[in-house]
Jmol script that loads the backbone (N, CA, C; Angstrom):
load data "model"
ATOM      1  N   MET A   1       0.813  -1.195   0.000  1.00  0.00           N
ATOM      2  CA  MET A   1       0.000   0.000   0.000  1.00  0.00           C
ATOM      3  C   MET A   1       0.860   1.264   0.000  1.00  0.00           C
ATOM      4  N   THR A   2       1.966   1.240   0.761  1.00  0.00           N
ATOM      5  CA  THR A   2       2.819   2.430   0.807  1.00  0.00           C
ATOM      6  C   THR A   2       3.503   2.693  -0.534  1.00  0.00           C
ATOM      7  N   GLU A   3       3.753   1.613  -1.296  1.00  0.00           N
ATOM      8  CA  GLU A   3       4.375   1.803  -2.615  1.00  0.00           C
ATOM      9  C   GLU A   3       3.424   2.538  -3.559  1.00  0.00           C
ATOM     10  N   VAL A   4       2.148   2.197  -3.493  1.00  0.00           N
ATOM     11  CA  VAL A   4       1.163   2.846  -4.356  1.00  0.00           C
ATOM     12  C   VAL A   4       0.997   4.312  -3.953  1.00  0.00           C
ATOM     13  N   LEU A   5       0.893   4.578  -2.662  1.00  0.00           N
ATOM     14  CA  LEU A   5       0.764   5.946  -2.187  1.00  0.00           C
ATOM     15  C   LEU A   5       2.004   6.766  -2.524  1.00  0.00           C
ATOM     16  N   SER A   6       3.163   6.160  -2.390  1.00  0.00           N
ATOM     17  CA  SER A   6       4.401   6.837  -2.743  1.00  0.00           C
ATOM     18  C   SER A   6       4.450   7.170  -4.233  1.00  0.00           C
ATOM     19  N   ALA A   7       4.027   6.236  -5.071  1.00  0.00           N
ATOM     20  CA  ALA A   7       4.009   6.484  -6.519  1.00  0.00           C
ATOM     21  C   ALA A   7       3.024   7.591  -6.874  1.00  0.00           C
ATOM     22  N   VAL A   8       1.875   7.611  -6.207  1.00  0.00           N
ATOM     23  CA  VAL A   8       0.888   8.659  -6.465  1.00  0.00           C
ATOM     24  C   VAL A   8       1.446  10.023  -6.048  1.00  0.00           C
ATOM     25  N   LEU A   9       2.119  10.088  -4.903  1.00  0.00           N
ATOM     26  CA  LEU A   9       2.700  11.351  -4.451  1.00  0.00           C
ATOM     27  C   LEU A   9       3.814  11.829  -5.384  1.00  0.00           C
ATOM     28  N   VAL A  10       4.588  10.912  -5.905  1.00  0.00           N
ATOM     29  CA  VAL A  10       5.625  11.283  -6.871  1.00  0.00           C
ATOM     30  C   VAL A  10       4.981  11.861  -8.123  1.00  0.00           C
ATOM     31  N   LEU A  11       3.929  11.225  -8.598  1.00  0.00           N
ATOM     32  CA  LEU A  11       3.244  11.745  -9.785  1.00  0.00           C
ATOM     33  C   LEU A  11       2.608  13.111  -9.521  1.00  0.00           C
ATOM     34  N   VAL A  12       2.023  13.289  -8.362  1.00  0.00           N
ATOM     35  CA  VAL A  12       1.435  14.580  -8.006  1.00  0.00           C
ATOM     36  C   VAL A  12       2.525  15.657  -7.929  1.00  0.00           C
ATOM     37  N   GLY A  13       3.651  15.318  -7.315  1.00  0.00           N
ATOM     38  CA  GLY A  13       4.755  16.271  -7.222  1.00  0.00           C
ATOM     39  C   GLY A  13       5.309  16.642  -8.582  1.00  0.00           C
ATOM     40  N   LEU A  14       5.493  15.658  -9.438  1.00  0.00           N
ATOM     41  CA  LEU A  14       6.002  15.944 -10.781  1.00  0.00           C
ATOM     42  C   LEU A  14       5.003  16.753 -11.601  1.00  0.00           C
ATOM     43  N   ALA A  15       3.729  16.448 -11.461  1.00  0.00           N
ATOM     44  CA  ALA A  15       2.705  17.214 -12.182  1.00  0.00           C
ATOM     45  C   ALA A  15       2.668  18.658 -11.691  1.00  0.00           C
ATOM     46  N   THR A  16       2.794  18.866 -10.395  1.00  0.00           N
ATOM     47  CA  THR A  16       2.785  20.215  -9.839  1.00  0.00           C
ATOM     48  C   THR A  16       3.988  21.009 -10.330  1.00  0.00           C
ATOM     49  N   ILE A  17       5.151  20.408 -10.316  1.00  0.00           N
ATOM     50  CA  ILE A  17       6.351  21.096 -10.795  1.00  0.00           C
ATOM     51  C   ILE A  17       6.246  21.380 -12.287  1.00  0.00           C
ATOM     52  N   THR A  18       5.718  20.443 -13.052  1.00  0.00           N
ATOM     53  CA  THR A  18       5.554  20.650 -14.494  1.00  0.00           C
ATOM     54  C   THR A  18       4.588  21.790 -14.777  1.00  0.00           C
ATOM     55  N   LEU A  19       3.480  21.838 -14.054  1.00  0.00           N
ATOM     56  CA  LEU A  19       2.533  22.944 -14.230  1.00  0.00           C
ATOM     57  C   LEU A  19       3.153  24.282 -13.822  1.00  0.00           C
ATOM     58  N   GLY A  20       3.999  24.269 -12.816  1.00  0.00           N
ATOM     59  CA  GLY A  20       4.692  25.491 -12.427  1.00  0.00           C
ATOM     60  C   GLY A  20       5.642  25.980 -13.506  1.00  0.00           C
ATOM     61  N   VAL A  21       6.349  25.055 -14.139  1.00  0.00           N
ATOM     62  CA  VAL A  21       7.250  25.430 -15.239  1.00  0.00           C
ATOM     63  C   VAL A  21       6.438  25.990 -16.407  1.00  0.00           C
ATOM     64  N   LEU A  22       5.316  25.368 -16.708  1.00  0.00           N
ATOM     65  CA  LEU A  22       4.456  25.889 -17.769  1.00  0.00           C
ATOM     66  C   LEU A  22       3.919  27.278 -17.421  1.00  0.00           C
ATOM     67  N   GLY A  23       3.591  27.492 -16.165  1.00  0.00           N
ATOM     68  CA  GLY A  23       3.123  28.802 -15.733  1.00  0.00           C
ATOM     69  C   GLY A  23       4.195  29.866 -15.882  1.00  0.00           C
ATOM     70  N   VAL A  24       5.428  29.531 -15.528  1.00  0.00           N
ATOM     71  CA  VAL A  24       6.519  30.484 -15.695  1.00  0.00           C
ATOM     72  C   VAL A  24       6.717  30.813 -17.168  1.00  0.00           C
ATOM     73  N   HIS A  25       6.556  29.831 -18.003  1.00  0.00           N
ATOM     74  CA  HIS A  25       6.738  30.040 -19.440  1.00  0.00           C
ATOM     75  C   HIS A  25       5.582  30.823 -20.064  1.00  0.00           C
ATOM     76  N   ARG A  26       4.360  30.594 -19.614  1.00  0.00           N
ATOM     77  CA  ARG A  26       3.188  31.153 -20.279  1.00  0.00           C
ATOM     78  C   ARG A  26       2.665  32.456 -19.678  1.00  0.00           C
ATOM     79  N   PHE A  27       2.856  32.683 -18.397  1.00  0.00           N
ATOM     80  CA  PHE A  27       2.294  33.877 -17.775  1.00  0.00           C
ATOM     81  C   PHE A  27       3.001  35.137 -18.280  1.00  0.00           C
ATOM     82  N   PRO A  28       2.269  36.254 -18.363  1.00  0.00           N
ATOM     83  CA  PRO A  28       2.800  37.417 -19.074  1.00  0.00           C
ATOM     84  C   PRO A  28       3.782  38.292 -18.298  1.00  0.00           C
ATOM     85  N   ASP A  29       3.718  38.316 -16.971  1.00  0.00           N
ATOM     86  CA  ASP A  29       4.602  39.230 -16.256  1.00  0.00           C
ATOM     87  C   ASP A  29       5.302  38.527 -15.099  1.00  0.00           C
ATOM     88  N   VAL A  30       6.249  39.247 -14.523  1.00  0.00           N
ATOM     89  CA  VAL A  30       7.091  38.687 -13.468  1.00  0.00           C
ATOM     90  C   VAL A  30       6.275  38.275 -12.257  1.00  0.00           C
ATOM     91  N   TYR A  31       5.263  39.023 -11.936  1.00  0.00           N
ATOM     92  CA  TYR A  31       4.515  38.797 -10.701  1.00  0.00           C
ATOM     93  C   TYR A  31       3.688  37.509 -10.766  1.00  0.00           C
ATOM     94  N   THR A  32       3.053  37.251 -11.885  1.00  0.00           N
ATOM     95  CA  THR A  32       2.301  36.006 -12.023  1.00  0.00           C
ATOM     96  C   THR A  32       3.252  34.822 -12.202  1.00  0.00           C
ATOM     97  N   GLN A  33       4.391  35.050 -12.827  1.00  0.00           N
ATOM     98  CA  GLN A  33       5.381  33.989 -12.949  1.00  0.00           C
ATOM     99  C   GLN A  33       5.939  33.611 -11.582  1.00  0.00           C
ATOM    100  N   LEU A  34       6.114  34.600 -10.718  1.00  0.00           N
ATOM    101  CA  LEU A  34       6.568  34.319  -9.351  1.00  0.00           C
ATOM    102  C   LEU A  34       5.557  33.477  -8.590  1.00  0.00           C
ATOM    103  N   HIS A  35       4.289  33.765  -8.796  1.00  0.00           N
ATOM    104  CA  HIS A  35       3.246  32.990  -8.131  1.00  0.00           C
ATOM    105  C   HIS A  35       3.324  31.521  -8.559  1.00  0.00           C
ATOM    106  N   ALA A  36       3.450  31.307  -9.860  1.00  0.00           N
ATOM    107  CA  ALA A  36       3.521  29.928 -10.363  1.00  0.00           C
ATOM    108  C   ALA A  36       4.768  29.219  -9.864  1.00  0.00           C
ATOM    109  N   SER A  37       5.901  29.888  -9.906  1.00  0.00           N
ATOM    110  CA  SER A  37       7.144  29.223  -9.496  1.00  0.00           C
ATOM    111  C   SER A  37       7.197  28.981  -7.994  1.00  0.00           C
ATOM    112  N   GLY A  38       6.678  29.919  -7.208  1.00  0.00           N
ATOM    113  CA  GLY A  38       6.699  29.749  -5.758  1.00  0.00           C
ATOM    114  C   GLY A  38       5.820  28.604  -5.294  1.00  0.00           C
ATOM    115  N   LYS A  39       4.626  28.521  -5.840  1.00  0.00           N
ATOM    116  CA  LYS A  39       3.724  27.431  -5.462  1.00  0.00           C
ATOM    117  C   LYS A  39       4.273  26.079  -5.920  1.00  0.00           C
ATOM    118  N   ALA A  40       4.780  26.046  -7.139  1.00  0.00           N
ATOM    119  CA  ALA A  40       5.293  24.780  -7.671  1.00  0.00           C
ATOM    120  C   ALA A  40       6.519  24.319  -6.903  1.00  0.00           C
ATOM    121  N   ALA A  41       7.378  25.259  -6.566  1.00  0.00           N
ATOM    122  CA  ALA A  41       8.598  24.888  -5.852  1.00  0.00           C
ATOM    123  C   ALA A  41       8.274  24.262  -4.501  1.00  0.00           C
ATOM    124  N   PHE A  42       7.360  24.880  -3.769  1.00  0.00           N
ATOM    125  CA  PHE A  42       7.067  24.346  -2.447  1.00  0.00           C
ATOM    126  C   PHE A  42       6.177  23.110  -2.498  1.00  0.00           C
ATOM    127  N   LEU A  43       5.057  23.191  -3.191  1.00  0.00           N
ATOM    128  CA  LEU A  43       4.098  22.083  -3.172  1.00  0.00           C
ATOM    129  C   LEU A  43       4.623  20.851  -3.906  1.00  0.00           C
ATOM    130  N   GLY A  44       5.307  21.059  -5.027  1.00  0.00           N
ATOM    131  CA  GLY A  44       5.842  19.925  -5.776  1.00  0.00           C
ATOM    132  C   GLY A  44       6.940  19.201  -5.014  1.00  0.00           C
ATOM    133  N   VAL A  45       7.870  19.964  -4.471  1.00  0.00           N
ATOM    134  CA  VAL A  45       8.954  19.352  -3.699  1.00  0.00           C
ATOM    135  C   VAL A  45       8.417  18.729  -2.418  1.00  0.00           C
ATOM    136  N   ALA A  46       7.417  19.345  -1.815  1.00  0.00           N
ATOM    137  CA  ALA A  46       6.830  18.770  -0.603  1.00  0.00           C
ATOM    138  C   ALA A  46       6.202  17.413  -0.892  1.00  0.00           C
ATOM    139  N   ALA A  47       5.500  17.286  -2.000  1.00  0.00           N
ATOM    140  CA  ALA A  47       4.908  15.988  -2.343  1.00  0.00           C
ATOM    141  C   ALA A  47       5.998  14.947  -2.592  1.00  0.00           C
ATOM    142  N   LEU A  48       7.072  15.338  -3.257  1.00  0.00           N
ATOM    143  CA  LEU A  48       8.169  14.387  -3.489  1.00  0.00           C
ATOM    144  C   LEU A  48       8.846  13.985  -2.183  1.00  0.00           C
ATOM    145  N   LEU A  49       9.010  14.927  -1.285  1.00  0.00           N
ATOM    146  CA  LEU A  49       9.644  14.603  -0.007  1.00  0.00           C
ATOM    147  C   LEU A  49       8.760  13.719   0.869  1.00  0.00           C
ATOM    148  N   VAL A  50       7.471  13.970   0.859  1.00  0.00           N
ATOM    149  CA  VAL A  50       6.563  13.113   1.630  1.00  0.00           C
ATOM    150  C   VAL A  50       6.576  11.699   1.053  1.00  0.00           C
ATOM    151  N   ALA A  51       6.672  11.593  -0.259  1.00  0.00           N
ATOM    152  CA  ALA A  51       6.772  10.260  -0.871  1.00  0.00           C
ATOM    153  C   ALA A  51       8.043   9.555  -0.429  1.00  0.00           C
ATOM    154  N   ALA A  52       9.105  10.303  -0.218  1.00  0.00           N
ATOM    155  CA  ALA A  52      10.364   9.700   0.228  1.00  0.00           C
ATOM    156  C   ALA A  52      10.293   9.212   1.666  1.00  0.00           C
ATOM    157  N   THR A  53       9.416   9.804   2.466  1.00  0.00           N
ATOM    158  CA  THR A  53       9.348   9.412   3.877  1.00  0.00           C
ATOM    159  C   THR A  53       8.514   8.167   4.120  1.00  0.00           C
ATOM    160  N   LEU A  54       7.725   7.760   3.157  1.00  0.00           N
ATOM    161  CA  LEU A  54       6.776   6.674   3.421  1.00  0.00           C
ATOM    162  C   LEU A  54       7.444   5.346   3.764  1.00  0.00           C
ATOM    163  N   GLY A  55       8.614   5.110   3.261  1.00  0.00           N
ATOM    164  CA  GLY A  55       9.283   3.861   3.602  1.00  0.00           C
ATOM    165  C   GLY A  55      10.505   4.068   4.455  1.00  0.00           C
ATOM    166  N   GLY A  56      10.703   5.286   4.965  1.00  0.00           N
ATOM    167  CA  GLY A  56      11.936   5.624   5.647  1.00  0.00           C
ATOM    168  C   GLY A  56      11.879   5.477   7.148  1.00  0.00           C
ATOM    169  N   ASP A  57      13.047   5.666   7.730  1.00  0.00           N
ATOM    170  CA  ASP A  57      13.154   5.602   9.180  1.00  0.00           C
ATOM    171  C   ASP A  57      13.063   7.010   9.769  1.00  0.00           C
ATOM    172  N   GLY A  58      13.348   7.131  11.029  1.00  0.00           N
ATOM    173  CA  GLY A  58      13.200   8.400  11.724  1.00  0.00           C
ATOM    174  C   GLY A  58      14.136   9.483  11.247  1.00  0.00           C
ATOM    175  N   MET A  59      15.345   9.117  10.847  1.00  0.00           N
ATOM    176  CA  MET A  59      16.302  10.118  10.369  1.00  0.00           C
ATOM    177  C   MET A  59      15.841  10.740   9.051  1.00  0.00           C
ATOM    178  N   ILE A  60      15.276   9.932   8.186  1.00  0.00           N
ATOM    179  CA  ILE A  60      14.779  10.457   6.910  1.00  0.00           C
ATOM    180  C   ILE A  60      13.608  11.396   7.155  1.00  0.00           C
ATOM    181  N   ILE A  61      12.716  11.002   8.043  1.00  0.00           N
ATOM    182  CA  ILE A  61      11.558  11.848   8.352  1.00  0.00           C
ATOM    183  C   ILE A  61      12.011  13.165   8.976  1.00  0.00           C
ATOM    184  N   ALA A  62      13.005  13.130   9.857  1.00  0.00           N
ATOM    185  CA  ALA A  62      13.516  14.358  10.475  1.00  0.00           C
ATOM    186  C   ALA A  62      14.135  15.279   9.426  1.00  0.00           C
ATOM    187  N   ARG A  63      14.869  14.722   8.494  1.00  0.00           N
ATOM    188  CA  ARG A  63      15.474  15.533   7.430  1.00  0.00           C
ATOM    189  C   ARG A  63      14.400  16.140   6.535  1.00  0.00           C
ATOM    190  N   VAL A  64      13.376  15.370   6.221  1.00  0.00           N
ATOM    191  CA  VAL A  64      12.305  15.876   5.372  1.00  0.00           C
ATOM    192  C   VAL A  64      11.565  17.018   6.069  1.00  0.00           C
ATOM    193  N   VAL A  65      11.301  16.870   7.349  1.00  0.00           N
ATOM    194  CA  VAL A  65      10.633  17.941   8.095  1.00  0.00           C
ATOM    195  C   VAL A  65      11.504  19.190   8.097  1.00  0.00           C
ATOM    196  N   LEU A  66      12.799  19.043   8.304  1.00  0.00           N
ATOM    197  CA  LEU A  66      13.705  20.185   8.291  1.00  0.00           C
ATOM    198  C   LEU A  66      13.721  20.862   6.917  1.00  0.00           C
ATOM    199  N   ILE A  67      13.774  20.080   5.863  1.00  0.00           N
ATOM    200  CA  ILE A  67      13.767  20.638   4.508  1.00  0.00           C
ATOM    201  C   ILE A  67      12.452  21.368   4.238  1.00  0.00           C
ATOM    202  N   LEU A  68      11.335  20.792   4.651  1.00  0.00           N
ATOM    203  CA  LEU A  68      10.043  21.440   4.427  1.00  0.00           C
ATOM    204  C   LEU A  68       9.925  22.753   5.204  1.00  0.00           C
ATOM    205  N   VAL A  69      10.434  22.781   6.420  1.00  0.00           N
ATOM    206  CA  VAL A  69      10.406  24.019   7.193  1.00  0.00           C
ATOM    207  C   VAL A  69      11.261  25.083   6.517  1.00  0.00           C
ATOM    208  N   LEU A  70      12.466  24.701   6.082  1.00  0.00           N
ATOM    209  CA  LEU A  70      13.336  25.664   5.414  1.00  0.00           C
ATOM    210  C   LEU A  70      12.737  26.153   4.103  1.00  0.00           C
ATOM    211  N   LEU A  71      12.126  25.259   3.338  1.00  0.00           N
ATOM    212  CA  LEU A  71      11.462  25.681   2.105  1.00  0.00           C
ATOM    213  C   LEU A  71      10.277  26.595   2.399  1.00  0.00           C
ATOM    214  N   GLY A  72       9.528  26.268   3.428  1.00  0.00           N
ATOM    215  CA  GLY A  72       8.390  27.095   3.793  1.00  0.00           C
ATOM    216  C   GLY A  72       8.789  28.488   4.243  1.00  0.00           C
ATOM    217  N   LEU A  73       9.994  28.625   4.786  1.00  0.00           N
ATOM    218  CA  LEU A  73      10.470  29.937   5.213  1.00  0.00           C
ATOM    219  C   LEU A  73      11.159  30.712   4.091  1.00  0.00           C
ATOM    220  N   THR A  74      11.908  30.021   3.245  1.00  0.00           N
ATOM    221  CA  THR A  74      12.718  30.726   2.259  1.00  0.00           C
ATOM    222  C   THR A  74      12.004  30.996   0.944  1.00  0.00           C
ATOM    223  N   THR A  75      11.065  30.170   0.546  1.00  0.00           N
ATOM    224  CA  THR A  75      10.387  30.374  -0.739  1.00  0.00           C
ATOM    225  C   THR A  75       9.610  31.696  -0.782  1.00  0.00           C
ATOM    226  N   PRO A  76       8.794  32.026   0.202  1.00  0.00           N
ATOM    227  CA  PRO A  76       8.097  33.315   0.136  1.00  0.00           C
ATOM    228  C   PRO A  76       9.043  34.511   0.239  1.00  0.00           C
ATOM    229  N   VAL A  77      10.109  34.378   1.011  1.00  0.00           N
ATOM    230  CA  VAL A  77      11.060  35.482   1.147  1.00  0.00           C
ATOM    231  C   VAL A  77      11.763  35.737  -0.180  1.00  0.00           C
ATOM    232  N   ALA A  78      12.167  34.678  -0.860  1.00  0.00           N
ATOM    233  CA  ALA A  78      12.822  34.833  -2.158  1.00  0.00           C
ATOM    234  C   ALA A  78      11.863  35.419  -3.191  1.00  0.00           C
ATOM    235  N   ALA A  79      10.616  34.968  -3.203  1.00  0.00           N
ATOM    236  CA  ALA A  79       9.634  35.502  -4.147  1.00  0.00           C
ATOM    237  C   ALA A  79       9.370  36.978  -3.860  1.00  0.00           C
ATOM    238  N   HIS A  80       9.316  37.351  -2.593  1.00  0.00           N
ATOM    239  CA  HIS A  80       9.102  38.753  -2.240  1.00  0.00           C
ATOM    240  C   HIS A  80      10.283  39.612  -2.684  1.00  0.00           C
ATOM    241  N   ALA A  81      11.495  39.116  -2.497  1.00  0.00           N
ATOM    242  CA  ALA A  81      12.680  39.877  -2.908  1.00  0.00           C
ATOM    243  C   ALA A  81      12.721  40.058  -4.422  1.00  0.00           C
ATOM    244  N   ILE A  82      12.374  39.032  -5.159  1.00  0.00           N
ATOM    245  CA  ILE A  82      12.347  39.135  -6.610  1.00  0.00           C
ATOM    246  C   ILE A  82      11.237  40.089  -7.053  1.00  0.00           C
ATOM    247  N   GLY A  83      10.083  40.015  -6.419  1.00  0.00           N
ATOM    248  CA  GLY A  83       8.990  40.918  -6.742  1.00  0.00           C
ATOM    249  C   GLY A  83       9.329  42.369  -6.447  1.00  0.00           C
ATOM    250  N   GLN A  84      10.005  42.611  -5.334  1.00  0.00           N
ATOM    251  CA  GLN A  84      10.426  43.976  -5.007  1.00  0.00           C
ATOM    252  C   GLN A  84      11.449  44.488  -6.007  1.00  0.00           C
ATOM    253  N   ALA A  85      12.384  43.643  -6.404  1.00  0.00           N
ATOM    254  CA  ALA A  85      13.375  44.047  -7.397  1.00  0.00           C
ATOM    255  C   ALA A  85      12.704  44.378  -8.725  1.00  0.00           C
ATOM    256  N   ALA A  86      11.702  43.602  -9.102  1.00  0.00           N
ATOM    257  CA  ALA A  86      10.972  43.885 -10.345  1.00  0.00           C
ATOM    258  C   ALA A  86      10.213  45.195 -10.235  1.00  0.00           C
ATOM    259  N   LEU A  87       9.645  45.480  -9.080  1.00  0.00           N
ATOM    260  CA  LEU A  87       8.926  46.732  -8.879  1.00  0.00           C
ATOM    261  C   LEU A  87       9.875  47.926  -8.951  1.00  0.00           C
ATOM    262  N   PHE A  88      11.018  47.834  -8.296  1.00  0.00           N
ATOM    263  CA  PHE A  88      11.989  48.925  -8.317  1.00  0.00           C
ATOM    264  C   PHE A  88      12.588  49.123  -9.707  1.00  0.00           C
ATOM    265  N   ARG A  89      12.646  48.057 -10.474  1.00  0.00           N
ATOM    266  CA  ARG A  89      13.162  48.143 -11.841  1.00  0.00           C
ATOM    267  C   ARG A  89      12.140  48.732 -12.799  1.00  0.00           C
ATOM    268  N   GLY A  90      10.906  48.816 -12.366  1.00  0.00           N
ATOM    269  CA  GLY A  90       9.866  49.411 -13.185  1.00  0.00           C
ATOM    270  C   GLY A  90       9.093  48.418 -14.029  1.00  0.00           C
ATOM    271  N   GLU A  91       9.145  47.149 -13.668  1.00  0.00           N
ATOM    272  CA  GLU A  91       8.383  46.138 -14.406  1.00  0.00           C
ATOM    273  C   GLU A  91       6.900  46.352 -14.152  1.00  0.00           C
ATOM    274  N   GLY A  92       6.150  46.489 -15.209  1.00  0.00           N
ATOM    275  CA  GLY A  92       4.719  46.684 -15.068  1.00  0.00           C
ATOM    276  C   GLY A  92       3.964  45.369 -15.053  1.00  0.00           C
ATOM    277  N   MET A  93       2.706  45.469 -14.673  1.00  0.00           N
ATOM    278  CA  MET A  93       1.835  44.303 -14.691  1.00  0.00           C
ATOM    279  C   MET A  93       1.180  44.231 -16.059  1.00  0.00           C
ATOM    280  N   ARG A  94       1.375  43.117 -16.746  1.00  0.00           N
ATOM    281  CA  ARG A  94       0.811  42.960 -18.080  1.00  0.00           C
ATOM    282  C   ARG A  94      -0.387  42.020 -18.105  1.00  0.00           C
ATOM    283  N   THR A  95      -0.806  41.581 -16.955  1.00  0.00           N
ATOM    284  CA  THR A  95      -1.964  40.712 -16.868  1.00  0.00           C
ATOM    285  C   THR A  95      -3.232  41.539 -17.112  1.00  0.00           C
ATOM    286  N   PRO A  96      -4.122  41.073 -17.978  1.00  0.00           N
ATOM    287  CA  PRO A  96      -5.355  41.838 -18.206  1.00  0.00           C
ATOM    288  C   PRO A  96      -6.178  41.965 -16.924  1.00  0.00           C
ATOM    289  N   ALA A  97      -6.699  43.141 -16.709  1.00  0.00           N
ATOM    290  CA  ALA A  97      -7.560  43.461 -15.556  1.00  0.00           C
ATOM    291  C   ALA A  97      -6.812  43.379 -14.222  1.00  0.00           C
ATOM    292  N   ALA A  98      -5.472  43.487 -14.247  1.00  0.00           N
ATOM    293  CA  ALA A  98      -4.699  43.477 -13.008  1.00  0.00           C
ATOM    294  C   ALA A  98      -4.791  44.839 -12.354  1.00  0.00           C
ATOM    295  N   VAL A  99      -4.831  44.846 -11.036  1.00  0.00           N
ATOM    296  CA  VAL A  99      -4.900  46.094 -10.272  1.00  0.00           C
ATOM    297  C   VAL A  99      -3.559  46.269  -9.568  1.00  0.00           C
ATOM    298  N   ASP A 100      -2.867  47.348  -9.907  1.00  0.00           N
ATOM    299  CA  ASP A 100      -1.577  47.644  -9.294  1.00  0.00           C
ATOM    300  C   ASP A 100      -1.805  48.530  -8.086  1.00  0.00           C
ATOM    301  N   GLU A 101      -1.668  47.980  -6.890  1.00  0.00           N
ATOM    302  CA  GLU A 101      -1.898  48.720  -5.661  1.00  0.00           C
ATOM    303  C   GLU A 101      -0.619  49.291  -5.081  1.00  0.00           C
ATOM    304  N   SER A 102       0.504  49.129  -5.767  1.00  0.00           N
ATOM    305  CA  SER A 102       1.772  49.594  -5.234  1.00  0.00           C
ATOM    306  C   SER A 102       1.923  51.105  -5.321  1.00  0.00           C
ATOM    307  N   THR A 103       1.177  51.771  -6.183  1.00  0.00           N
ATOM    308  CA  THR A 103       1.310  53.217  -6.339  1.00  0.00           C
ATOM    309  C   THR A 103       0.291  54.001  -5.529  1.00  0.00           C
ATOM    310  N   GLU A 104      -0.645  53.326  -4.911  1.00  0.00           N
ATOM    311  CA  GLU A 104      -1.657  54.020  -4.110  1.00  0.00           C
ATOM    312  C   GLU A 104      -1.104  54.340  -2.720  1.00  0.00           C
ATOM    313  N   PRO A 105      -1.516  55.485  -2.137  1.00  0.00           N
ATOM    314  CA  PRO A 105      -1.008  55.860  -0.805  1.00  0.00           C
ATOM    315  C   PRO A 105      -1.492  54.965   0.298  1.00  0.00           C
TER     316      PRO A 105
END
end "model"
wireframe off; spacefill off
backbone 0.3
color backbone group
């Protein structure tokens, strides 16, 4: 049973990462591309790591928890830094019907 669940989690993780790559390629501006890459990076890798823990011992589970905590802390910070750099560089929002709230007081 754990082999089947592990295989399903691997497929879910790979599908999530693949959709994130497609989002980065297809979305029109930096801000929506950041959304796709940030979600894919965390959720896809998390599914792959959980699949790795299903047959593992305590040390593997501890390492996976540590990696997930570090990813959960660093992924949003990196996306925010990239988004701020794009804003300071003057990158506009090219998404139709997007509302830019960065210029409002």
